[in-house]
C-alpha positions in Angstrom: 26.1 5.4 -9.0 27.0 1.7 -9.2 25.9 1.2 -5.6 22.5 2.7 -6.4 22.0 0.3 -9.3 22.9 -2.7 -7.1 20.4 -1.6 -4.4 17.7 -0.9 -7.0 18.3 -4.2 -8.7 18.0 -6.1 -5.4 14.9 -4.3 -4.4 13.4 -5.0 -7.8 14.1 -8.7 -7.5 12.6 -9.0 -4.0 9.6 -6.8 -5.1 9.1 -9.0 -8.2 9.1 -12.2 -6.0 6.6 -10.8 -3.5 4.4 -9.4 -6.3 4.4 -12.8 -8.1 3.6 -14.6 -4.9 0.7 -12.2 -4.2 -0.7 -12.8 -7.7 -0.3 -16.6 -7.2 -2.1 -16.5 -3.8 -4.8 -14.4 -5.3 -5.3 -16.8 -8.2 -5.3 -19.8 -5.8 -7.9 -18.3 -3.4 -10.0 -17.0 -6.2 -10.9 -20.6 -6.8 -12.0 -21.0 -3.2 -15.7 -20.2 -3.6 -17.5 -18.9 -0.5 -20.2 -21.0 1.1 -22.2 -17.9 2.0 -22.4 -17.0 -1.7 -21.7 -13.3 -1.2 -19.8 -11.2 -3.7 -17.0 -8.8 -2.9 -19.4 -5.9 -3.3 -22.0 -7.5 -1.0 -19.3 -8.3 1.7 -18.1 -4.7 1.5 -21.6 -3.3 1.9 -22.3 -5.6 4.8 -19.2 -4.6 6.6 -19.9 -0.9 6.1 -23.5 -1.4 7.4 -22.3 -3.4 10.4 -20.0 -0.5 11.3 -22.8 2.0 10.9 -21.2 3.7 7.9 -23.9 5.0 5.5 -22.1 7.6 3.5 -19.6 5.4 1.7 -20.4 3.9 -1.8 -19.0 0.6 -3.1 -18.1 0.9 -6.8 -16.2 -1.1 -9.5 -12.9 0.1 -10.9 -11.0 -1.3 -13.9 -7.8 -3.3 -13.7 -6.3 -6.1 -11.6 -5.5 -5.5 -7.9 -6.4 -1.9 -8.3 -8.6 -1.9 -5.2 -8.5 1.1 -2.9 -10.5 3.4 -0.6 -10.8 7.0 -1.7 -11.3 9.2 1.4 -11.9 12.3 -0.8 -15.2 11.1 -2.3 -15.8 8.2 0.2 -15.8 5.3 -2.2 -14.6 1.8 -1.8 -13.2 1.0 -5.3 -13.1 -2.8 -6.0 -11.4 -4.2 -9.1 -13.2 -6.3 -11.6 -11.8 -9.5 -10.0 -13.2 -8.6 -6.6 -16.4 -6.6 -7.2 -18.7 -9.5 -8.4 -16.6 -12.5 -7.5 -17.6 -14.8 -4.6 -14.4 -16.3 -3.3 -12.0 -16.0 -0.4 -9.6 -13.7 -2.2 -12.4 -11.3 -3.2 -13.7 -11.4 0.4 -10.3 -10.5 1.8 -9.7 -7.6 -0.5 -13.2 -6.2 -0.2 -13.1 -6.3 3.6 -9.6 -4.8 3.7 -10.6 -1.8 1.7 -13.7 -1.3 3.9 -11.2 -1.5 6.8 -9.8 1.8 5.5 -13.3 3.3 5.4 -13.7 2.3 9.1 -10.4 3.9 9.9 -11.6 7.1 8.2 -14.9 7.1 10.1 -13.1 6.6 13.4 -10.3 9.2 12.7 -7.5 6.6 12.8 -4.4 8.7 13.5 -2.1 7.0 11.0 -4.5 7.3 8.2 -4.9 11.0 8.9 -1.2 11.4 8.9 -0.8 9.6 5.6 -3.6 11.7 4.0 -1.8 14.9 5.1 1.4 13.7 3.5 -0.1 12.8 0.1 0.0 16.3 -1.5 3.6 17.0 -0.5 4.8 13.5 -1.2 3.2 13.4 -4.7 5.3 16.4 -5.7 8.5 15.4 -3.8 8.5 11.8 -5.2 8.1 13.0 -8.7 11.1 15.3 -8.7 13.4 14.0 -5.9 15.6 11.8 -8.0 16.1 14.5 -10.7 17.1 16.9 -8.0 19.5 14.4 -6.5 21.0 13.7 -9.9 21.5 17.4 -10.5 23.1 17.7 -7.2 25.5 14.8 -7.9 26.5 16.4 -11.2 27.0 19.9 -9.8 28.6 18.9 -6.5 31.9 18.2 -8.2 32.3 21.8 -9.3 30.1 24.0 -7.2 29.0 24.3 -3.6 25.4 24.7 -4.8 25.6 21.1 -6.0 25.9 19.9 -2.4 23.0 22.0 -1.3 20.9 20.7 -4.2 21.8 17.1 -3.3 20.7 17.7 0.3 17.4 19.1 -0.9 16.9 16.1 -3.1 17.6 13.8 -0.3 15.1 15.5 2.0 12.5 15.3 -0.8 13.2 11.6 -1.2 13.1 11.2 2.6 9.5 12.4 2.6 8.6 9.5 0.3 10.4 7.1 2.6 8.5 8.5 5.6 5.2 8.0 3.6 6.1 4.4 3.0 6.6 3.7 6.7 3.5 5.6 7.7 1.6 3.4 5.2 2.6 0.2 7.0 0.4 0.6 10.2 -2.5 1.8 8.0 -2.4 -1.3 5.8 -1.8 -3.8 8.6 -4.6 -2.2 10.7 -7.0 -2.4 7.8 -6.3 -6.1 7.4 -6.6 -6.7 11.1 -10.0 -5.0 11.1 -11.2 -7.0 8.1 -10.1 -10.3 9.5 -11.6 -9.6 12.9 -15.0 -8.6 11.4 -15.1 -11.6 9.2 -14.3 -13.9 12.2 -16.8 -12.2 14.6 -19.6 -12.3 12.1 -18.8 -15.9 11.0 -18.6 -14.7 7.4 -16.2 -17.4 6.3 -15.5 -21.1 7.0 -12.2 -21.8 8.8 -10.6 -22.8 5.5 -11.9 -19.7 3.7 -10.7 -17.5 6.6 -7.2 -19.0 6.4 -7.1 -18.2 2.7 -8.3 -14.7 3.2 -5.6 -14.2 5.9 -2.9 -15.6 3.7 -3.9 -13.3 0.8 -3.7 -10.2 3.0 -0.4 -11.3 4.5 1.2 -11.3 1.1 -0.5 -8.0 0.1 1.0 -6.4 3.3 4.5 -7.7 2.4 4.5 -5.6 -0.8 4.3 -2.5 1.4 7.1 -3.8 3.6 9.4 -4.3 0.6 8.6 -0.9 -0.7 9.4 0.8 2.7 12.6 -1.1 3.3 13.7 -0.5 -0.3 13.0 3.2 0.0 15.0 3.4 3.3 18.0 1.5 1.9 18.1 3.9 -1.1 17.7 6.9 1.2 20.6 5.7 3.4 22.7 5.2 0.3 22.1 8.8 -0.8 22.9 10.1 2.7 26.2 8.3 2.6 27.1 9.9 -0.7 26.2 13.3 0.6 28.3 12.8 3.8 31.2 11.5 1.8 31.1 14.6 -0.5 30.6 16.9 2.4 
């Protein structure tokens, strides 16, 4: 298991770096106040209106960078640092989350695929590493151990698949957000550059997660093939 800990350690360090950079960028662009004077909530509502979406509500949610779109109850959930703030970072995040609402309204295929994977992945991700560990322990003494290990790897693979399906969903939402802000002249060139930079670093957190998950999956596969 030494290889696993090395991979996990490297992934953690890269993830920590990207996360800290994202927080730093968010802090920097939170000081770039918008000339249009609109809050994150108002930007989100305007983008929804401009896309003809009337059945989605914009609400506040506790926490930092906890922003998300909930397709189940059709709500754009904006964190406290975005909902009422009037800066480039808040504009970027608010428009990005509405980008997901636009995807939902237009039946964007990748979002639909991700939504279908959620119930299965939520269970598989919770138990996959325990199943893999059990398989590794039992594989040395019983044939059942190898089977159990394979099942765990397949469960972990679902989480990896989910990570990669998430990438086009997140990048497309940012693309929609930036295009709308540009077409509607919502931001000054400097503000738009700040919003774009914020979303770029946010997207990188998903890339790190996907690559890290794939690396771990390949490591488990090599263990299985070696034992088999």
